[in-house]
N, C-alpha and C positions, 0 to 999 in steps of 0.2 A: 408634126406640128399641128396644133389644134386649129380648127376653123370656127369662127364665131359669126355665122350667117345672121342669126337673129339679132344679136347685139349690134353688129355693124350696120344692119339695115334700119335699126331704130334711131341711130344717131342723126341729128340734123346736119344738113350740108353746111360746110364752112366756105365762106367767100372772103377773099382778101379785102374787099372794099366794104364789108359789112361788119357790124358789131358782133361779138361772140354770142351765139344763140344760147349758151349756158356757160356757167363758170367751170374752170378746170376742176375745182373741188367736187362739183356735182358730177362731172364726168367720171372722176375716180370712184365716187360712191356707187354710181351705176355699174361701173366696171367690176367692182368688188362682188357684185351679185352674179355676174355672168362668166368671169374668167377663172381659170384654175390658178392656184397660188403662184406657180412659176411664171405664167404669162402676166398675172397681175403685177408681179415684181418688176417685170420689164416695162410695163406701162407706167407704173409709179416712178420708175427710175428714169423715164424719158424727160429730160430737163432741157430747157432751151439753152442753158449755159453749162459749160463744163466747170468743175471746181477750179479755184485759183491755182492749185498745184498742177493743173493740166491733165490730171488723170481722168479716164472715162469712168462713169458710174459702173459698178460691178455687173449690173444686169445687161449692159449694152452688148456684151458678147453673145447674147442670145438673140440679137436682132441685127442682121446685116445693115438694115437701114440706119439704125442708131450708130453703128460703128462708122459708116460713111459720113453721117451727119456730124459726129463729134470730130472726125478728122478735118472736115470742112470748117467747123467752128474754131478749132484750134489754129488752123492755118490763117483764118481771118483775124483772130485776136493777135497772133504772132506778127503778122504783117502790119497791123495797125500800130503795135508797139514799136516796130522798127521805123515806120514812117514818122511817128510822133517824136521818137528819140532823134532821128535824123534832123527833123525840123529845128529842134533846140540844141543840136550838136552834142548830144549825149549818147552813151552806149545803151542799148536795149537788152543786153544780156540778162539782166536781173528779171526782166518781164517776159522773155521768150521761153516757151516750154518746148521740150524736145518732142519730136513726133514726125510722122510722115508728112511730106509736102503735098498739099492739095491745091493745084493751080487755080481752080475756080474760086477758092476762098481768098487767095492772094489777089486775084483780079477784082473781086468785090471790095476788098479793103482799099485797094488803090483808087477805085471809082468813088468810094465813100469819102476818102481822104481829100479828094478834089472838089467835093461839093461846096457850094457857096456858104452854107451855114450849118450849124450842128443838127438842126431838124432835118434838113435835106439829106445829110449824111446818114442819119438814123433811118430815114425812110428808104434810102437806097439799100441799106443793109437788110431791112425788113422785107422789101420786095424780092431781093435776091435769095434771102433765106427761104421765103415762101416757095419760090420757083424751084429751088434745090430740093426741098422736101417733097413737093408735088411730083417732081421728075422721078425721084427715087421710090416714090410710093406707087408709081404707075404699075398696073398689073398685080397689085396686092390689094385684093378686095375684101377678104374676110379673115385674113391671118393676123399674126401679131405685129408684123410690119405695118399693116394698114392701121391698126389701133395705135401703134407708137407714133406714126405720122400724124394721126388725128390729135394725139396728146400734144405734140410739138406745135401743130398749127393752132390749136386752141390757145395755148400759152402765148403764141405770137399775137393772136387777136387781142387777148387781154392786155398785153404789153402796149400794143398800138392804141388801145382805147384810153390808156393813161397819158397819151401825148396830147396835152391841152396847153393853151397859151398860159393859163394861170400856173400850171406846174412848171412850165419852161421858165417863166419869169421868176418864180420862187427859187428854182435851181440856180438860175443865173445870179440872183441876189445873194444866195449863200456863197457861191464861189467867189463872187466879186468882193464880198465882205472879208472872206478868209484871205484873199490876196492883199487887200488893204491892211488887214491886221498884221500880216507877216512882213510887209514891205516897209523899207525905209523911204520916207518921202518928206518933202517940206510942205508944211501947210501954208495957207495964204499969208501968214505973218512972216514967213521965211524961216521959221524955226524947224529944225529937223525933228521928226517924230520917229 
């Protein structure tokens, strides 16, 4: 396995409570100059989310950190689907993807589901995601797992930077309008719409 002492040492530190020091696209561009093609494919394949079909990105097999992370992410998403379906008394089978159970992901989903509002739920997931990645990146300083963890954490910072009141209100408005558009209700005159 290759070591990337120079490249890893040139990367700015990432902190959970700070804005991203560079964009993910810039990170990938810098990585393209320093990493061999195989390792670059691992870093490029490091995605915060697994695809809808639940499959891991092909390059994840070359990084034990990414394999653990995707197992955690799948368990988180599966448990959220189960909890949401249970709340509305529906079956979650359509949304649950097969895979190994990761109890830490299940625990995080349950904690997020109990949050008071959607923002707190997302922040709970983001804090736990950050902790999980940092824990599994420990003692990986200059290898591909170190760089894959950096890619994931940088994407997490970019995602958190998009959490603004304006974006939240706009998203809420969109969902609320779609609910009203599809629901049958009586307007103020008493006529059914």
